[in-house]
N, C-alpha and C positions, 0 to 999 in steps of 0.2 A: 511160854509154850516153847518145849522143846523137843522138836521134831527131828527124828534121826533116820528115818526111811520115809519114802513117797511111793505109794504104789497108785497105778492109774486101771482103768478098764480100756478098753480101745473102741468098741463099735460103740457110737451115741455120742463119746468124748473127744477121740482123736479123729473121728469121722461124723459124718450125718447121721451114721445109721444105714444108710442106703446099701445094698448090694448090687453091683451091676453084673452082667452077664453079656457075652458078645457070642456072636453065633458059633462059635468053636465051643461054647461051654468054659471059657476061661472067666474066672471071678475077678470083679476089678473094685477097689476101692479107692476113695479120694481123701489123702489126708490133707491138712493145712500146714503148710510149711513152718507157719510160724510159731508151732507147738514146740519146734525142735529147740528153739532158742529157751524154753523152759528147760530142756535138758541141760543146756550149755550151762545155765546159772545153777543147777543143781550140781553138776560137776565142779564148777567154779568153788561152791559152798561144800563141798565134798558130802554131800548127802546123796546117799546110795536110792536108786530107781528101780521100780520094778513094774512089769505089766503082769496084769492076771487077768484072761479073757476067756469066756467060753468056749469062742469059736476055734478053731486049729486050722491056720493058713500059711501059704508060703510067704503070703504078703505082708502079714504082720512079723513072720522072723526075718523078713529081709529088711521093714522099715528099723526094727530093732538092732538088727547086725549095721545098719548104716549109721544108726545114732548111738552104737557102741553102748546100748543099755544092757548092763549084766544079767538080769534077773528077768527071764521071760517064761511066764507059766501060761501055754495055751491048751484049751480042751478041759480046763478046770470047772468041774462040777460044784465043787464045795470052795469058795474064794476063801472063808475064814480058817478053816483048815490050811490050805495053803499058804495063806499069810502067815500063819501060826508057825509053820515049818521053816518059813524064811526068818521071821522074828526070831524064833531059836537058833538058826544058824548063825545070825548076825548079833545074838544075844542083844536083842531089843525088846521093849514091852511095846504092847498095843498100844498102851497110851503115848505112846512116841512114835507113833505112825500116822501120815496123813494119806487118805484115798478119797481118791474122785471117781464116782461111778453115776449112773445114768438110769437103772432100771431096776426090776424086780430082784434078778440075780445078785443085786450089789448091797440090798439094804441089811443084810445080817452084818456084813463088814463095816457098811458105812457106821452102824450102830455101835460098834465095838471099839473102831479106831478112836485117837485122842481129838484127831480133826478129821473132819469129811466134809464133801462139797459135791455138788452134781450142776449140770450145765441148766440154764434157763429154760429149755425145752423138755426137761424130765417130768415126767409126771407128778402132779401134786403129793400123791402118797410118797415119792420118793424125796420131794421137796421138803416136806414134814418131818424126816428123819435126820436131815445133815446141818450142821454149823453152817454154811455157806451155800447159799443158791449163787450162782455166778449170773453175770449180766449177758454173757456170748452163751450160744449155743452149741450143742455138739457139733464138731467138724469147722466151726469158725474161730478156734484160736483159745478155746477155753481152757485147754490145759496150759496154756502160757498165762493165760490171766491168773488161774489159780495157783501157779508157783511164783508169780511177780507178787499176788496177795500175800501167799506165805511166807515168800522170804523179806517183803515189807514191815509184816508184823513182828518177824524175829528179830528185824534191825539188820539184815543181811543186804538188803536190794540195791542200796546205793555202793556199796564196795563191789557187788558181783557185777552190776553194771559198768563200774569204772573200769574192772579188772577185764571186761568181754571187749569194751571198747578198745583198750589199750591193746589188745590182741588180736584185732581184726582191722 
């Protein structure tokens, strides 16, 4: 398996899918910080990462900026089309893309990529479409689980872990 690009949904993957509102109307999302290690692993392995989400919030923009994620697409209606444009830009085929998503709007892309995964708490009709149903739920570190399993299958995890430990 040769994965050259990792794409991820946000709500229901990096978060538990909940949306919190305060009395002033501010929207809040809770991210699991362990997922950031997945980003570090990908950077060490020089595998680009992109976010594709139907939502459009400053929260996602801020999280992506903090983690230095280069490709962030918000307000996406057609994830296959957007992913295809990024693949064209990077000269990557869909078969070399890994994607993790959790719901209806992810199914078409999950079916198209070379490796697909979803959190354990995804609906059955999503679980039936993916290569891997992961053990963790959305918002509980499932993105990191996805990346660690991917890099392990590619034979890259041990070297990435050694490099990460050496630099921290």
